[in-house]
C-alpha positions, 0 to 999 in steps of 0.5 A: 377841400383845398383850392390852389391858385398859381400866378406870375407866369408869362413870357420871359427872355433867356437870362431873365427872371420871373417870380411865381406865386401860389396861394392855397385856401380852404380847409387846411388840415395842417401846415402842408408841404408845398412844391412846384412842379413843371411839365414841358410838352411831351415830357413828364411832370417833374419836381422843381422845388419843394419846401416843408412846413418847417422850411426845409427845401430841396431842388432839382439839380437843373435849377439849383443856384437859379431858383429859390422857393419860399413860403409864408405860412401865415398866408398859405402861400409859396413863391418860386423866384427864378433867375437866369432862365433858360429855354429848357426851363420853359414849361407849365408850372404847377403848385402842389399842396401836400398833407403827407400825414393824411395822404392828401395832395391838391394841385393848381391849374398851372401857369405857363412860363415860355422862355424865348427871345 
């Protein structure tokens, strides 16, 4: 089993910055792909950013240039640096740890990011 724990969420004003962190622990079958998703009230969960074991990244168009995903493979952690936050970025942010070669994915409980003045 793999445990996934997010941290760093909290209220931020529009234009502000926030850094989310996610730590994975337990039986790591391989170096996973790690990703951040978010879900706003009444909306579907959507991919925000992902980073492969090799460090390749991809971002949702809505966050390109504002969010940066990074990882530390030695600590099984992934971070999401968010700047220039907008009200539409408000959501619960979830971390996903994915082992595509095994078809296994594990989710954290989510960390809320309200964006409001």
